[in-house]
C-alpha positions in Angstrom: 88.8 77.2 78.3 86.9 80.5 78.9 88.9 83.4 80.1 87.3 85.4 82.9 88.2 89.1 83.0 87.3 91.6 85.6 85.6 94.5 83.8 85.0 97.7 85.7 81.4 98.6 85.1 80.2 102.1 85.9 77.3 102.0 88.4 73.9 103.3 87.3 73.3 107.0 88.0 71.1 108.1 90.9 70.9 106.9 94.4 71.7 103.3 95.4 69.5 101.6 98.0 71.1 98.1 97.9 72.3 98.5 101.5 68.7 99.1 102.7 67.8 95.5 101.8 71.0 94.2 103.3 70.3 96.0 106.6 66.8 94.7 106.8 68.0 91.1 106.3 70.7 91.6 109.0 68.0 92.9 111.4 65.9 89.8 110.7 68.8 87.5 111.4 69.5 89.2 114.8 66.0 89.4 116.2 66.1 90.2 119.9 69.9 90.6 119.7 72.2 93.5 119.0 72.7 94.2 115.3 76.3 94.5 114.0 77.8 98.0 114.3 80.2 99.5 111.8 83.9 99.5 113.0 85.4 102.8 113.8 88.6 103.7 112.0 91.3 105.6 113.7 94.0 107.7 112.0 95.7 111.1 112.2 97.3 112.4 108.9 98.5 115.9 108.1 100.3 117.9 105.5 101.5 121.4 104.7 103.3 123.5 102.2 106.6 125.0 103.1 109.2 127.2 101.3 110.7 124.5 99.0 108.0 121.8 98.8 105.5 119.7 100.8 105.7 117.9 104.1 103.3 115.0 104.8 102.9 113.2 108.1 101.0 110.2 109.6 100.8 108.0 112.6 101.3 104.2 112.2 98.4 102.6 114.2 95.8 100.6 112.4 92.7 99.7 114.4 89.8 97.2 114.0 87.1 98.6 116.4 88.7 98.7 119.8 91.6 96.4 118.8 95.0 97.6 117.6 95.5 95.5 114.5 98.9 96.9 113.4 101.4 99.1 115.1 103.5 99.8 112.0 101.0 100.5 109.3 102.2 102.5 106.3 99.8 105.4 105.7 102.0 107.5 103.4 101.7 105.9 100.0 103.9 106.3 96.9 102.1 107.6 93.9 104.9 108.9 91.6 108.5 110.0 92.1 107.2 113.6 92.8 103.8 112.7 94.4 102.9 111.0 97.7 99.5 110.5 99.4 98.3 110.0 103.0 95.3 107.8 103.5 92.7 107.8 106.3 89.7 105.5 106.5 89.5 101.8 105.5 93.1 100.6 105.2 92.3 98.2 102.3 90.4 101.0 100.4 93.2 103.5 100.8 95.9 101.1 99.8 94.0 99.7 96.7 93.0 103.2 95.6 96.6 104.6 95.8 98.0 101.4 94.1 95.6 101.9 91.1 96.5 105.6 90.9 100.2 104.8 91.0 99.8 102.2 88.3 98.0 104.7 86.0 100.6 107.4 86.5 103.4 104.9 85.9 102.0 104.1 82.5 101.8 107.8 81.8 105.4 108.3 82.8 106.6 105.5 80.6 104.7 106.9 77.6 105.6 110.5 78.0 109.0 110.3 79.6 108.2 112.9 82.3 106.7 113.0 85.8 102.9 113.6 86.1 101.4 116.8 87.4 99.7 116.8 90.8 96.4 117.9 89.3 96.4 114.9 87.0 96.5 112.6 90.0 93.8 114.6 91.7 91.5 114.3 88.7 91.9 110.6 88.5 91.2 110.2 92.2 88.1 112.4 92.0 86.6 110.5 89.1 87.3 107.1 90.8 85.8 108.0 94.1 82.8 109.9 92.8 81.9 106.9 90.6 81.4 104.8 93.7 79.3 107.5 95.7 81.3 107.2 98.9 81.3 103.4 99.1 85.1 103.5 99.0 86.2 104.6 102.5 89.2 106.7 101.5 89.9 110.2 102.8 93.2 111.3 101.1 95.8 114.1 101.4 97.7 114.3 98.2 100.9 116.3 98.0 103.5 116.8 95.4 105.9 119.1 93.4 105.7 119.6 89.7 106.6 122.1 87.0 103.8 124.4 88.2 104.9 124.5 91.9 104.1 122.9 95.2 100.6 121.6 95.7 98.6 120.1 98.6 95.1 118.7 98.0 92.4 116.9 100.0 90.2 114.3 98.3 87.1 113.1 100.1 85.5 109.7 99.8 82.7 111.2 97.7 85.2 112.8 95.3 85.2 116.3 96.7 88.5 118.2 96.1 90.1 121.2 97.7 93.5 122.8 97.5 94.8 124.1 100.8 98.1 125.3 102.3 97.8 123.0 105.3 95.4 120.2 106.3 94.7 117.3 108.7 92.3 114.4 108.4 91.3 111.3 110.3 89.7 110.7 113.7 92.4 112.9 115.4 92.2 115.7 112.9 90.7 118.3 115.3 93.6 118.3 117.7 96.1 118.3 114.8 94.3 121.1 113.0 94.5 123.2 116.1 98.3 123.0 116.1 98.5 123.7 112.4 96.2 126.8 112.6 98.1 128.2 115.5 101.6 127.9 114.2 101.4 127.7 110.4 102.8 130.6 108.3 103.7 130.9 104.7 107.3 130.1 103.5 108.3 127.9 106.5 111.8 126.5 106.5 112.3 122.8 106.2 113.0 122.0 109.8 110.2 124.2 111.1 107.8 122.5 108.7 108.8 119.0 109.8 108.5 119.9 113.5 105.1 121.5 112.9 103.8 118.4 111.2 105.3 116.2 113.9 103.6 118.2 116.7 100.3 118.1 114.8 100.4 114.3 114.5 101.5 114.0 118.1 98.5 116.1 119.2 96.2 113.8 117.3 97.8 110.8 118.9 97.4 112.2 122.4 93.7 113.1 121.8 92.5 110.0 119.9 92.7 106.4 121.0 92.5 105.3 117.4 95.8 107.0 116.6 99.2 106.1 118.0 102.6 104.5 118.0 105.2 106.1 115.7 105.2 109.2 113.4 106.2 109.0 109.8 107.3 112.1 107.8 107.6 112.5 104.0 109.4 115.6 102.5 108.8 116.3 98.8 111.0 118.9 97.0 112.3 119.4 93.5 115.6 117.7 94.6 113.7 114.5 95.5 111.8 112.8 98.3 113.0 112.1 101.9 110.7 109.5 103.4 111.6 109.2 107.1 110.1 106.1 108.7 109.9 106.4 111.6 110.6 110.1 112.2 109.7 109.7 115.9 109.2 106.4 117.7 106.5 106.0 120.4 107.5 107.2 123.8 105.2 104.7 125.5 106.7 101.2 125.4 105.6 98.4 127.7 108.4 96.4 129.4 107.8 92.7 130.1 108.2 92.1 133.8 108.7 88.3 133.3 109.4 85.7 130.7 106.3 84.1 129.3 107.8 80.6 128.7 106.0 77.5 130.0 107.4 74.0 130.3 105.8 71.1 128.4 102.9 69.7 130.4 101.9 73.0 132.0 98.5 72.9 130.2 96.9 69.5 130.8 95.5 67.5 127.9 91.8 66.7 128.7 91.0 64.4 125.7 92.9 62.9 122.9 91.5 61.3 119.7 93.5 59.9 116.9 91.7 59.4 113.5 93.6 57.3 110.9 93.7 58.8 107.4 92.7 56.7 104.5 95.0 57.6 101.6 94.9 56.3 98.1 98.2 55.7 96.3 98.2 57.6 93.0 100.8 56.9 90.4 102.7 60.0 89.2 104.5 60.4 85.9 106.7 63.3 84.8 106.7 64.4 81.1 109.4 66.6 79.7 108.1 69.6 77.8 109.3 69.9 74.2 111.0 73.3 73.9 112.4 72.8 70.5 
């Protein structure tokens, strides 16, 4: 029996025009009709450096176009005991990318017996995303504490990297960034940093329909990680005005058809495996 293995092949260098042919085929299938449009993703994530570490924050709403697909989506992903990552963009891409990164760094930790540096995680992410030329829809905020200090990085879907003291990303990033630029200052205390990130995420939620529901906060210091989920629950909750329970027969059955199944009786035998 042949074993099938998934081998990651590096794409050819240069520009890739495969999607051009795909788009022309889609236009031919929808002549006279509206062609499919890409789904808009909605997220607000933010992070900042404070006196003793890093604070990351995110909302918990996952959208599929104009539909709220998940109200309790996890957008702050575990990378290593001293590194966490916020993801904006396509949920599947951000989750798979962070899982692969976490797996690689776990192998490094088992081999070396120490926690990885933040720049190591950034370099792995940069190589991975640049290889696919932006086809992986993952905009990431990577924060962590290592032997060289506290670090906060942004990694774009094309592999661009920048180290910053504070940052917000996602569809609600402009409102969140306005709060961060107005109130951020170096060497913030822990409670001040947590409230600033909370207010930044809340501003993004109030300004963007794609962001919403609860607010998660992750605090990373040399003493450990405090992942608070949720840090603040949504203040807007719908209350049911009546019970939506219907008695049998409320919906009439218009037609009923019973199709008999033809089943063949198959003899089944059980053999004991020799484990000697």
